[in-house]
N, C-alpha and C positions, 0 to 999 in steps of 0.2 A: 396292185395299185388301183385305186378307185378314182379315176379322173373326174367322175361326175361330182364328187364332193371336194374337188381340189380347192375351191375357194372357202371352204369351211362355213358356208352360208345357209345350210339347210338343217331343219330339224330343231328340236328343243335342246336347251342346255341344262346341265345338272346344277343343283344347288351348290355343290362343291366347286364349281367352275367360276363362281361370281364373287364379287366383293362389294361392300357398301362404300359409299363416298358422300361427302358433303357437296354442296353447290360449288362448282368450279369457278363461279363468278364472284359470289359474295361470301362463300365459306359457311353459309347457314346450314344447319341440319334440319330445319323445318321445311316440310314439303307436303304437297297434296297429290295423291295418285290420280293420274289421268287415264291410264290404260296399262294393260299388261301384255307382254309379248314373250315368245320363246320360253315359256315356263316361268322361271323366277324373276325375269327382268321386268321392272316397272318403269313406265314413263311418268315422270313427276314434274310438278311446277314448284319452283322454289317459293317458299313463303316470305323470303326476304326481298328478293329482287325480281321475281317473276320468270327467271330462266327456266326453260323446259329442258330436261336432261334425263338420261337413263340412270336408274339406281335401283338395284345394284347393276354393275357392269361385269363383263368378262374380265378375268384377272389380267389377261394380256390380249386386249382386243386387236392390237396391231398385228399380232401373229396370225390373224385370219389369212394374211397374205404371204405367209412364209411357207407356201406349199412347194410341191415338186415341179421343177422347171418343165418336165415333159408334159405335165398336165396343162400348165399355162400355155405351152406351145400349141397344144391341140385347140385351145380356146381361140387363138389369135393367129394361126399360121398364115391365113390369107392376107392379113395385114403385113406380116413380115415379108411375104414374097411380092407384095405390091398389087395383088389382084382384087383387093376389096378395100373399102374405106371403113373407118371406125364409126360406130353409131353416134359418137359424141363429136365427130369432126365439125359439124356446123356450130356447136357450142364452143369448141376450142378456137375456131377461127374468129368467132365473135369476140372472145376474150382477147385474142392477140390484136385485133383491130383497135380495141380500146387502149390497150397498153402501148401500141405503136404510136398512137396519136399523142400520148402523154410523154413517153420516154422512148424515142425511136432507136437509141443506141446506148451502149454502155455494158456494164457487167450485169448479167441476168441470172438469178438463182430461182430454180423451181424446187419447192419443198414437197416431198412425197411424190416422187416422179413416177412410181409404179414401173410399167414397162416402157414408158416414154411416149405414150400415145399423144399427149399434149405437146411435150417438148420437141417432138420431131418436126412440128410445124414451124419452129424457129429457124430451120435450115434456110440459108440464103438471105436472111435478114441481117441487120447490122449489129446485133448483140453478141457479146462474148458469153457463151451459155454454159451454165453449170447446173447439176442436179444433185439432190441427196435423196436416197431411198434406203431405209433400213433393211428391207427384205433382201437377203442374199440372192435369191432366185430372180426376183423382178429386176433388181439393179443390174445383174449380169445380163439379162435379156435386153435391157435398154442399151447397154454397151455393145452387145454382140450383134443385134439385129438392126439397130438404128444408128450405131456409131456415136452415141451420145456420151458426153463427159459427165458421168453420173457416179458419185461416190456411194459406196455401201456404208451408210452411217446415219445416225440421227444428227440433226443440225448441230446440237451442242458438242458433238464429238468430231465434227468435220474439220476443225482447225482453220477456218477462214479468218483472215485478219479483220479487225474492226473497220467499220464504215467502208466496206469494199464494194458493195452492190448498189447499182442504180435502180434495179427492179428486183423485188422478191415476190414470188407468186405462191399461193396455195389454192389449187384448183380442186374442189371437192375433197379436201383434206382436213380442214379445220374441225369439222364435225366428228372426226375420228380421234382427236387428240385428248388424251386423258387429262393433261395439265395444260389447258390452252393459254393461261397467263404465262407459264414458263416458256412456252413456244414463242409467244410474242416478245418476251424479254430477249430470247436468243436472236430473233429476227431484228429487233431494234438495235442490237449490238453490231450486226454486220451490215445494216442498211446505212447508206450515206445520208448526210443531213438533208439533202434535197432529193433523196430517193423516194420511190413509191412502193407501198405494199398493196398488192392486188389479191383480194380474197373473194372466192365464190363459194357459197354454202347453200344447201337446201333451206328453204324458208320454213321455220318451225310452225308458223301460222298456217301455211299451206297444208302441212300434215294434220293440223287440227281440223281444217276444212274437210280433208279426205276422211278423217275419222268420223266426223259428223255425218257426212254423206253415206258412209258405209253403214252406220247405225240406222239412218233413215230408210235405206233401201234393203236392209236385212242381209247385207253382204259382209258383215264384220269379219267373219272367219275366212274370207277369200283373199285377204290382202295382208302383206307384211308392211304395214303402213309406215312404221318408224325405222325399219331396218336396224333394230335395236342391238343386234349382235355386233354391229360395227359403228353405226351412227350413234354416238353416246352423248352428244350435246346438240340441241336443236335450237339454233339461233333465230330470233326474229330481228327485224330491223332495229328495234330499240335495244335488245340485249347485245347484239353484235356491236353497235355503236358504243355501248357502255363499256364492254370489255376492252375495246380498242382504246378508248379514252382513259380508262383506269391503268392501261399499260404504257402510256406515254405517246399515244398516237392521236392525231386529229383526222376525223373523217373528212375527206376532200370532196368526194362525190359518190353517188349511189346509182346503180343501174338495175334493171330487171333482167335477169338471165333468161334466155329462151329455154323452153322445156326440153328435158332429156327424153327422147323417144326410146325407151328401153326395149331391146329386142326380145322376142318371145319364143326363140328357138327351143328353149328348155321344155316348153309344153309338148313339143313334138319329137325331139331327139334326145332329151335328157341332159343337155348341156347349155350353159349360158355363153353363147358365142359373142364375140366383141363387135362383130359387124352387124349392120341393121337388117332386121327382117322386113319383108314387104308390109307396107302400112295396112293392107287389107287383112293381114293375119291378126291384127289387134285394132281394128278400125275404130271401135267405140272409144277406147282409151286414147288412141292417137288423136282423134278429133277433139275429145274433151280437153286434152292437154293444150292443143292449139287454141281452142276457144277461151280457156281460162287464162292463157298467156295474154291474149288481146284484151280481155277484161282487166287483167292486172295492169296493163299500160294505162287504161283510163282511170283505174283506181289510184294509181301512183300520182297522176295529175290532180285528181280530186283531193287526195290527202297531202297535197303540197310537197311532193317528193318523198313520201314515206311509203314503203312497201306494205301492203295489207295482207289479205288472206288468199288472194288469187295468184300472187306471184310465185312461180315454182321455185325460182332461185334468186338469191340476192347477191349482187356483185358490189363490193365496196372497195374503193381506192382510198388509202390512208397515207398520211405523211407523218413524220416525226414532229412532236411538239418541241 
């Protein structure tokens, strides 16, 4: 058993492992290549609507997370026993503060729950909490270690009644979805008329900024800029708004998500641990992310509420039309 490769996130992919696709927003086949990662995977911009997406993609990108439970446990055991925090906890708590201001109680569904790192923070709050996670190993761990009510299923298979949920969340999930419009149709079906959809995604324009900086500094080969083995659609403020509107939602408000300070344990011990590494181990990137975040707040104001290039993550709250 090779736990170091548990997440399926390293190395190049083979040509036989990928499939071509049209634009998941407007279905156009016309595109312009921006960059290439992981061998055959291209990052392209749609010639019809401007969406940035990976093409081709892995045939089953979601199964990057269908690994062995024992390997995942090694990645996160200090979280399960309560002796460490998750490196994304500050982000998760920011998300919940926003949601709680808007919908402090009711039925709450998290789509793509993973091991439950986000959903565990709903404990003690007023929501009636559910999760769906298709990975058998990850959903079992969410139940086993955090006691969460998580179903091993895709949302379309979960059997929830129509208009059941007051809140539906996708936290760092929407960029993984092969058919994002289909996912939004499924969510719209189970969301109440006055419910809210809370989505957080990496900002596609921020990735373009990182790509430009890597080229300018001669460090292009040092980064996995687009995470293209799993992040298959790269939404900007404009394209996220458009896909929501095309799917029967109205964007109610937009926020800039704080930066995710990715741990760098793998550089030293060969594994991607879930808990934060000391900031000094990656001081340059840690500081740059913080600086860009504060620049993005000013940029957001200057652009009259539109996220630009410096925003690391885009948070959108949408309601049904």
